[in-house]
C-alpha positions as CSV (number, residue, x, y, z in Angstrom):
1,X,0.0,0.0,0.0
2,X,1.3,3.4,-1.0
3,X,-0.8,5.7,1.3
4,X,-2.6,4.8,4.5
5,X,-3.7,7.9,6.5
6,X,-4.6,8.1,10.1
7,X,-8.2,9.3,9.5
8,X,-11.6,7.7,9.8
9,X,-11.2,5.4,6.8
10,X,-7.7,4.4,8.0
11,X,-9.0,3.6,11.5
12,X,-11.9,1.6,10.1
13,X,-9.6,-0.6,8.1
14,X,-7.4,-1.1,11.1
15,X,-10.5,-2.2,13.1
16,X,-11.6,-4.6,10.3
17,X,-8.1,-6.2,10.2
18,X,-8.2,-6.6,14.0
19,X,-11.5,-8.4,13.7
20,X,-9.9,-10.7,11.1
21,X,-6.8,-11.2,13.2
22,X,-8.9,-12.0,16.3
23,X,-10.3,-15.1,14.4
24,X,-6.8,-16.5,14.0
25,X,-6.2,-15.3,10.5
26,X,-2.7,-13.9,9.7
27,X,-2.7,-10.3,8.4
28,X,0.5,-9.0,6.6
29,X,0.8,-5.4,5.6
30,X,3.5,-4.1,3.2
31,X,3.6,-0.3,3.5
32,X,5.7,1.8,1.1
33,X,7.5,4.6,3.0
34,X,7.9,6.9,0.0
35,X,4.2,7.4,0.1
36,X,4.4,8.9,3.6
37,X,5.1,12.4,2.2
38,X,1.4,12.5,1.1
39,X,0.1,11.5,4.5
40,X,1.4,14.7,6.1
41,X,0.3,15.0,9.7
42,X,-1.8,11.7,9.4
43,X,1.3,9.5,8.8
44,X,0.6,5.8,9.1
45,X,3.9,5.2,11.0
46,X,2.9,7.7,13.7
47,X,0.0,5.4,14.7
48,X,2.6,3.3,16.4
49,X,2.6,5.8,19.2
50,X,-1.1,6.6,19.1
51,X,-3.0,6.4,22.4
52,X,-6.1,5.2,20.5
53,X,-7.0,1.6,21.7
54,X,-7.5,0.4,18.1
55,X,-4.0,1.4,16.9
56,X,-2.5,0.1,20.1
57,X,-4.0,-3.3,19.6
58,X,-3.2,-3.2,15.8
59,X,0.5,-2.7,16.4
60,X,0.7,-5.3,19.2
61,X,-1.5,-8.1,17.8
62,X,0.3,-11.4,17.3
63,X,-1.5,-12.1,14.0
64,X,-0.7,-8.8,12.4
65,X,2.7,-8.1,10.9
66,X,3.7,-4.8,9.3
67,X,6.7,-4.5,6.9
68,X,8.0,-1.2,5.5
69,X,9.6,-0.9,2.1
70,X,11.3,2.0,0.3
71,X,11.2,0.8,-3.3
72,X,8.9,3.5,-4.7
73,X,6.2,0.8,-4.9
74,X,3.1,2.8,-5.9
75,X,0.9,-0.4,-6.1
76,X,-2.4,-0.7,-4.2
77,X,-3.2,-4.4,-3.9
78,X,-5.1,-6.6,-1.4
79,X,-4.6,-10.4,-1.5
80,X,-7.4,-12.3,0.3
81,X,-7.3,-16.0,1.2
82,X,-5.1,-16.8,-1.8
83,X,-8.2,-16.7,-4.0
84,X,-9.0,-13.0,-4.4
85,X,-7.1,-9.9,-5.6
86,X,-8.3,-6.3,-5.3
87,X,-6.2,-4.1,-7.6
88,X,-6.6,-0.4,-8.4
89,X,-5.6,3.1,-7.7
90,X,-7.3,3.7,-4.3
91,X,-5.2,4.5,-1.3
92,X,-6.5,4.1,2.3
93,X,-7.9,7.5,3.2
94,X,-11.1,9.5,3.5
95,X,-9.9,11.4,0.3
96,X,-10.5,8.4,-1.9
97,X,-14.1,7.8,-0.8
98,X,-14.9,11.1,-2.7
99,X,-12.6,10.7,-5.6
100,X,-12.9,9.5,-9.2
101,X,-11.2,6.2,-8.7
102,X,-11.1,2.5,-9.8
103,X,-10.8,-0.8,-8.1
104,X,-11.0,-4.3,-9.8
105,X,-11.8,-7.6,-8.0
106,X,-10.3,-10.7,-9.5
107,X,-11.4,-14.0,-8.2
108,X,-9.3,-17.2,-8.7
109,X,-6.1,-18.7,-7.4
110,X,-4.5,-18.2,-10.8
111,X,-4.7,-14.5,-10.4
112,X,-3.1,-14.6,-7.0
113,X,-0.4,-16.9,-8.2
114,X,0.3,-14.7,-11.2
115,X,0.7,-11.6,-8.9
116,X,2.8,-13.3,-6.2
117,X,5.1,-15.1,-8.6
118,X,5.3,-12.1,-11.0
119,X,4.7,-14.5,-13.9
120,X,1.6,-13.3,-15.8
121,X,-0.2,-15.5,-18.2
122,X,0.6,-13.9,-21.5
123,X,-2.3,-15.3,-23.5
124,X,-5.0,-14.8,-20.8
125,X,-8.0,-12.6,-21.5
126,X,-7.4,-11.2,-18.0
127,X,-3.8,-10.6,-17.1
128,X,-1.8,-8.7,-14.5
129,X,1.0,-6.3,-15.7
130,X,3.7,-5.4,-13.2
131,X,6.6,-3.0,-12.6
132,X,8.8,-4.5,-9.9
133,X,12.5,-4.5,-9.2
134,X,12.9,-7.5,-11.5
135,X,10.0,-7.1,-14.0
136,X,9.1,-4.0,-16.0
137,X,5.9,-4.5,-18.0
138,X,3.8,-1.4,-17.6
139,X,5.1,0.7,-20.5
140,X,5.1,-2.2,-23.1
141,X,1.6,-3.2,-21.9
142,X,0.2,0.3,-22.2
143,X,1.8,0.9,-25.6
144,X,0.5,-2.3,-27.0
145,X,-2.9,-1.6,-25.6
146,X,-3.1,1.8,-27.3
147,X,-1.5,0.5,-30.5
148,X,-4.1,-2.2,-30.9
149,X,-7.1,0.2,-30.7
150,X,-9.2,0.2,-33.9
151,X,-12.1,2.6,-33.2
152,X,-11.9,4.4,-29.9
153,X,-9.6,5.2,-26.9
154,X,-11.0,6.6,-23.6
155,X,-8.5,7.8,-21.1
156,X,-9.4,8.7,-17.5
157,X,-6.2,9.7,-15.8
158,X,-5.1,12.3,-13.3
159,X,-1.4,12.8,-14.1
160,X,-0.2,12.8,-17.7
161,X,3.3,13.6,-19.0
162,X,4.9,10.9,-21.1
163,X,5.9,12.1,-24.6
164,X,5.7,8.7,-26.3
165,X,2.3,7.9,-24.9
166,X,1.2,11.4,-26.2
167,X,2.6,10.7,-29.6
168,X,0.8,7.3,-29.7
169,X,-2.5,8.9,-28.9
170,X,-2.0,11.5,-31.6
171,X,-1.0,8.9,-34.1
172,X,-4.2,6.9,-33.2
173,X,-6.3,10.0,-33.9
174,X,-4.7,10.3,-37.4
175,X,-5.6,6.7,-38.3
176,X,-9.3,7.3,-37.5
177,X,-9.4,6.3,-33.8
178,X,-11.6,8.5,-31.7
179,X,-9.5,9.6,-28.6
180,X,-11.3,11.0,-25.6
181,X,-9.5,12.1,-22.4
182,X,-11.1,12.8,-19.0
183,X,-8.8,14.8,-16.8
184,X,-9.2,16.8,-13.6
185,X,-10.4,20.3,-14.0
186,X,-7.8,21.2,-11.4
187,X,-5.4,18.5,-10.5
188,X,-4.2,18.2,-6.9
189,X,-0.7,18.1,-8.3
190,X,1.1,18.1,-11.7
191,X,-1.4,20.6,-13.1
192,X,1.2,22.3,-15.3
193,X,2.4,18.9,-16.6
194,X,-1.1,17.9,-17.5
195,X,-1.8,21.1,-19.4
196,X,1.5,20.9,-21.3
197,X,0.6,17.3,-22.2
198,X,-2.9,18.2,-23.4
199,X,-1.8,21.3,-25.3
200,X,0.8,19.3,-27.3
201,X,-1.6,16.4,-27.8
202,X,-4.2,18.7,-29.3
203,X,-1.5,20.3,-31.6
204,X,-0.3,16.9,-32.8
205,X,-3.7,15.2,-33.2
206,X,-6.4,15.1,-35.9
207,X,-8.8,17.7,-34.4
208,X,-11.8,15.7,-35.6
209,X,-10.9,12.7,-33.5
210,X,-9.7,14.3,-30.3
211,X,-11.8,15.4,-27.3
212,X,-10.7,16.5,-23.8
213,X,-13.3,16.7,-21.0
214,X,-12.8,18.1,-17.5
215,X,-14.0,16.3,-14.4
216,X,-14.8,18.2,-11.2
217,X,-13.4,17.2,-7.8
218,X,-10.5,14.9,-7.0
219,X,-9.6,12.6,-9.9
220,X,-7.3,9.8,-9.1
221,X,-8.4,6.8,-11.2
222,X,-6.1,5.4,-13.9
223,X,-8.3,3.9,-16.6
224,X,-7.9,3.3,-20.3
225,X,-10.6,1.7,-22.4
226,X,-10.2,0.8,-26.1
227,X,-12.9,-0.1,-28.6
228,X,-15.5,0.1,-25.9
229,X,-14.6,-3.2,-24.3
230,X,-10.9,-3.6,-23.5
231,X,-9.8,-2.3,-20.1
232,X,-6.4,-1.3,-18.6
233,X,-6.8,-0.2,-15.0
234,X,-4.5,0.0,-12.0
235,X,-2.0,2.1,-10.2
236,X,0.2,3.3,-13.1
237,X,0.1,7.0,-14.1
238,X,0.8,8.2,-17.6
239,X,4.1,10.0,-16.8
240,X,7.5,8.5,-17.6
241,X,8.7,7.7,-14.1
242,X,5.6,5.7,-13.3
243,X,5.6,3.8,-16.6
244,X,9.3,3.0,-16.4
245,X,10.6,3.0,-12.8
246,X,8.0,3.0,-10.0
247,X,6.5,-0.2,-8.7
248,X,3.0,-0.5,-10.3
249,X,0.3,-3.1,-10.8
250,X,-2.3,-2.9,-13.6
251,X,-4.9,-5.3,-14.9
252,X,-5.6,-5.7,-18.6
253,X,-9.0,-7.2,-19.4
254,X,-10.1,-8.3,-22.9
255,X,-12.7,-10.8,-21.8
256,X,-16.1,-10.3,-23.3
257,X,-18.2,-10.3,-20.1
258,X,-21.7,-8.8,-20.5
259,X,-22.0,-7.8,-16.8
260,X,-18.6,-6.1,-16.9
261,X,-19.4,-4.3,-20.1
262,X,-22.7,-3.0,-18.8
263,X,-20.9,-1.6,-15.8
264,X,-18.3,-0.1,-18.0
265,X,-20.9,1.6,-20.3
266,X,-22.7,3.1,-17.3
267,X,-19.5,4.4,-15.9
268,X,-18.3,6.0,-19.2
269,X,-21.8,7.6,-19.7
270,X,-21.5,8.9,-16.1
271,X,-18.1,10.4,-17.0
272,X,-19.7,12.3,-19.9
273,X,-22.6,13.5,-17.8
274,X,-20.4,14.9,-15.0
275,X,-17.7,16.4,-17.2
276,X,-17.5,19.4,-19.5
277,X,-15.6,19.9,-22.7
278,X,-12.3,21.7,-22.8
279,X,-13.0,24.4,-25.4
280,X,-9.8,26.4,-25.3
281,X,-6.4,25.7,-23.7
282,X,-5.4,28.0,-20.8
283,X,-2.4,30.2,-21.6
284,X,0.9,28.6,-20.7
285,X,3.7,31.0,-19.8
286,X,7.3,30.4,-19.3
287,X,6.9,29.5,-15.6
288,X,4.1,27.0,-16.4
289,X,6.3,25.3,-19.1
290,X,9.3,25.1,-16.7
291,X,7.1,23.6,-14.0
292,X,5.8,21.1,-16.5
293,X,9.3,19.9,-17.3
294,X,10.0,19.0,-13.7
295,X,6.7,17.3,-13.2
296,X,4.6,20.0,-11.5
């Protein structure tokens, strides 16, 4: 887990894990310390010294073990009973209860095995793509996903910046693929980088096949949909460091599941209803361009 704040949601999860541990079930937490900077005064590590009875029991329970890593692992994954995976972009915090976010549930031992062994099934209609210290699949997976689109690409992302992904989206628009991006109206970070990405994308694309729509509120989901049915969702952002270096976990789904596609259609329609089109680009001055170059 990348972020786990000491707020109501963070406390509720601790309570839930305690209930599970009290039944004799082992709970193991892997917490990435590079995410602590975003937890500010609600730092998960500070709960060790909390006087709250829940946190006191959590840190001293014999069936709960907590391990800290410093590998820039941005993944958000839950493994349950070796049979279920929850993968997405949601951290543990009140903030993500009100955000545009995504979480996928995969049921089956083969998915858990694929994730834990870091050996995805290449031909599977549902597969897990990873960036770890030994495996780097996210960029190649995302590029192949975009390259194979034949009619439409929908991108709902919060942080965009990679030049090659931008070029691929522009190229897709020129071969007749309709490209639609849903981005935050005001990002919580990387706003200048987002605007620079969008401005260059609109300059490079076929104007008839490109649309940018602005979502209100906190946008954190990382979702790409091609041809109305293929889905790539997870923790990876569309800037270079995330695609190439950070630890990330994504799920690629090309399975023709009617129930899933109904949910997907409803969600995409909801995105359209709640967003508004970007008509003209905001002016970008020298300061904005410089900030974009360093990822702000």
